N, C-alpha and C positions, 0 to 999 in steps of 0.2 A: 367677644362683646356684642350683644344682640338686645333687641328690646322686644317686651312683650306687647304688640300693638293693640291698645284696648281704647286709645283717643276716641277714634271714631266708631268703633263698636259699641261704645257705651251710650251713644244717643237713644236707642230704644230703653235703656236703663232710665234716662231722663224722663221720657214720658211715663214710664212706669212709677217714678218718684212723684210726678205731678198727681197721678192718681191716688198714691199713697196719701198725699195731705190734700186732695181736693175738697174733702168735706171736713178738714179740720182735725181727722183723727185718721188712723190707720185702717179703721173699717173692719171688716170681717176678714177671718183667716183664710188664705187660699192655699192651694197646693204649692209646695215649694217655701213656705213660710216657716220661720224659726219660731219656736212657742217656749214661753217660760210657764212651766207648771208649779203650783204650790200646793201642798196637802191642806185640806180643809179641817185643820185641827191646830190646838195650840202647839207653838214651836214646830209647826209643820215644815218639812224640807222643801227646798226649790231645787229644780231642775231645768235643764234646758234640753228640748227634744227638737226632733227635725233633721233635715227639711221634710215638711208633712207630705206624706204621700198616703192616698187612700187604701193602699194594700199592706200599709205596714203597721206595727203595734209596738207599744211599749211595756214592759212588764215590770211592775212595781210591788212592794209589799202590800199595797191595798188592792190589787188586782191588775188586770191587762188593760191598757188604754189603747183604744183603737183610732188612729189617725183619722178615719172618715167621721168619726163623731166629732171631732174638734172644727174639721173644715167646714165653714159657714157660719160658725160661731161669731160672736163678738168678744172683745176683750172684757176680762172681768167676769165672764160667765164661768158656771160650774159646769163639769162634765164628770159621768159617773164612770168607774170603772166596770169590768164585767169579770165574773168568776164563772168558769164553765159556761161562757157564753149567755150568762142572765146577769142583768145589772145589780150591782152590789151597793152597799151604803158608802162605800169607799168613793170620795170625791176629789177633784183637783179645781182650782181657780186657774184659768188660763189668761195669759196677758203676752202682748208683744214686748220682747226684751228691750230694755235702754242699751245704750252704747255701752255703759259701764257693765251692766249685767252681761252682755253679749261677749265683751273682750274677757272676762274673768272665767267664762264657761265654755267658750268655744274650743275646739279641738286645737292642740298646740303643737307645733314643730319645735318651737324655741320658747325661751321665757319671754313674756311679754312685758312691755312698759307699761305698768300698772296705771289705773286711770288718776289716781293722785299725782303721779309725776307726769303723766300725759297733758293733764289739765294745768300744770305749772308751766310746763314748756311752752304750751299755746300763750300763756299769758307773759312768759318772759321774752318771747318772740314778738309780742304785741301784733300778733297775726289777726288780720281781718278780711273782710271781702274783698275779692280781686287781687289778693297778694298771690305771688308765685313762690312756692317754698321748695327747697331742696332738702330731701331727707336721705342719709346714707346710712343702711341697716334696717331693711323693710321688717324682718323678724314675722311676727303674727298679724301684722298691719294695725297693730293697737293704735299707735301714736298716728300712723298715716290715715286712719279714720277720724281721730281728732282734728287733725290738720285740715283734712278735706271739708269736714263740717264748718271749721272756723272760716275758711277762705270762700266758702260758698261755691254757688252754680258759676259765678263769673271769675273764680280765682282757678289756680291749678298746683297740685302737689306731684313734684317729681321725686320717686323714691328708687334707690340704687340697692341692689341686693346682689351679693356675690353668687349665691347659689340658685341655680334654676328651679330646683324643686321647691325650695322655700319659697322663691318669688310666686310659683304657681299656686302653691297652698295659699300664701297671703291674698292673692287675686280671688281665690275661690272664696275666703272669707269675707272680703268686700263684698263680693257678689250676692252672698247670702245674707246680709244685713240690710234689713228693711228694703227687700226686693231690688237690692243694688242701687239705691238712690246716691250713693256716694261715687259710684264708679266712674261717671263722666269726668269728675274733676281729678282723676288720679290717672298718672302715667307710669308704668312699671319698667324699670330697666334692669338688665342682668350683667353684672361685670365689676371689675374693681372702679372704684369711684374715680381714680385719677384718669381712666381710660372712658368711662362713661359719660363723665361731665360733658365732653365734647358733643356728644349725641344729644345730651339733655339741653344744652345752650343752643345748639343749632335749631333746636325745635321751638325755642322760645324768641331767639333773636335772629333776624334775617339781616346780618351785615353785609352788604356788598362793597367790595373793593373799589376804590376809585382808580380808574384808569387815566393816566397822564400821557397824551400824545407826544410822540418822539418828536425833537427838535432837530431840524436839519440844517438851520442857518447857523454858521459859525458865529456870526456877530452877536446873534442873541443868545448863545450860549450861557455867557456868564449871567444874564439877566433870568434866564429860564431856570439855572441852577438855583439862585437865590429864591425864585418864586416857589420852585419845587421843594426846597427846603421849608419854606414857611407853610407851603400847602401841606407837607408831610407833617409837621408839628401839628398843624389844625385838625388834620385827619386823624393824627394818633391821638389827641385829645378827645374829638368827637367819638372815635372807636372806642375809647376806654369808657366814655360815658354810656355807649350804646352797649358795651358788652357787660355793664353792671345791670343785670337784670333780675337778680335774686332779691326777694324782698326778707328771706330769712334762710336760714340753713341749720340743720339739725344732725348732729354725727353721734350715731351709736355705734361706736368700736372702741377697741382697746387703745390704739394709738393714734388719735385723731390729728396730733400734730404732724404727721407723715402726709396727711391729706389737705391740711389747710392751705399749704402754699399753693395748691392748684385751684382751690375754689374761692379763697378770699377775694380774688380780683373780680370775680362775678358777682359779689355782694355789694348792694347799694350803700352808699355812704350813709352812716347814721343808722344802719340797720343791724340787726342782731344775729349772732350764730350761737347756739347752745350746743353743749357737749355733755353727753350722758356717760359719767364714769363710776363705777362701782367702788374704787379705791382712791383713797386720799393720796398715795403716791403717784398714780395717774395724774391727779389734778396738779400736784407739783411739777410734774415734768411737763404739762401743758402750759403751766404759767411762765416757765422758764423760757418755752420755746416761743410764746407769744411774744417776747421782747424783739423779735427780729421782723414783725408784721405790723401793719397798722391795724392793729386788734388790741382795744382795751378790756383788760378783764374787768368787768363791772360788777358782777354777783357771784358767789359761789353758795349754793343753799343746798339743804338736805329737806326734804319734805316728809312730815311726820303725819300720819292719819290714825287717830285713836277713836274707835267707836265706843259708844256708851250705851248702857242699858238702863232705861229709864222706864218703870212700869209699875201698876199698884200691886202691892204685896198681899199674899195670902196669909193672914195671922189666925193661929188656931188656938184653942182653949181659951175663949173670951168667955167670962162669966157674968160680968155686969153690962148694962145698957152703954155706960160710958165707955167701958173698954172696947165694946163693939163698935161705936162710933169712932173712936181713935183707930181701931184697925182698919175700918174702911177708908180712912184718910191717908193710911201708910204707904209711902212710896218706896220703891226700890231704885237707888241712883248709884251705879258704878260702872266702871269699864267693863266692857265685855271680855270673855276670855279668849277673843280672837288673838294670836300671837302677833305682835307688832315688831317687825325688824326692819334692819337698814335695807335700801334698794340701791339707791345711787347718790352721786353728788351732782348737781346741775350746775355747769359753768356758762356763764353768759359773757359774751363777747361782743363788743360794739365796735363797727366798722369806723375807722378814722381817716381823715385825710392823709396824715403821716404817721410815721411810727412813733406812739408815744414815748416820751423821755422820763 
């Protein structure tokens, strides 16, 4: 078990983030930025390229796009391609990718939690500024970045990943998004959750044990024992309150019921844990297991996202002025041909004072 130490190293990124938004907009493109390019034609395709490097090029069907031509440009400007080192008619519109666009187009090592589910999880957690969130299953850091944006600069997201290479890749993706502005509020941990939870909690809560002086007087032994017992009970209650430091928990793993016993005690009362489960059989197993813990199954949802195509239609073979006018007002309104499939069920658990009956 080990941690990727980025909490302090992220401070320079915070300064960069301030520059990113200091003028109210991302500003001009710089070396190292990721860029979303769109062909300047009807139905033009979108791609993400980068990080920008003055010596790199991108080859497309419209021609060769030189990174050096993009560096220094403002968002939504047009850049021309080159064919045989001569500017051609092929053009791209360049812009800074949003979080959704970045997550869907970045390089992957695992299947990401898609934006539709990530946004729903943030809502189910009721995550807000200054919250401390624990995530198990970093993956491509899709959900990690959504959570970090929700908790803001004063919050913190602790994300645990079993595989070191995956965690390293995820950290690189966070660093490349908007010049690493989300990096300071994310701490990466590598290891099994039940083992890494100790490291994560230790960095959040600094609980110091109470030292009780030894009693040497035999006459005071009974009174000291009673006082010690009362102090121990009070200390236990206070320690319990102090160890409940998490405002939310997200578990993206096949068997979350094996890890919930280790982490539910650190979740604050009346706060939420969300489990991301692809199959209903996993949901059933989780619901059965929750009967043993102070966790109330509050919601089980599946998020659907159905894009629509709404645009003006092109009507041919109009003969009269009336038909021409009607053709100009004709609109196409239909779902797109983008495949819509199941991703996962989201199970929302609420922390209670006692085991629900």
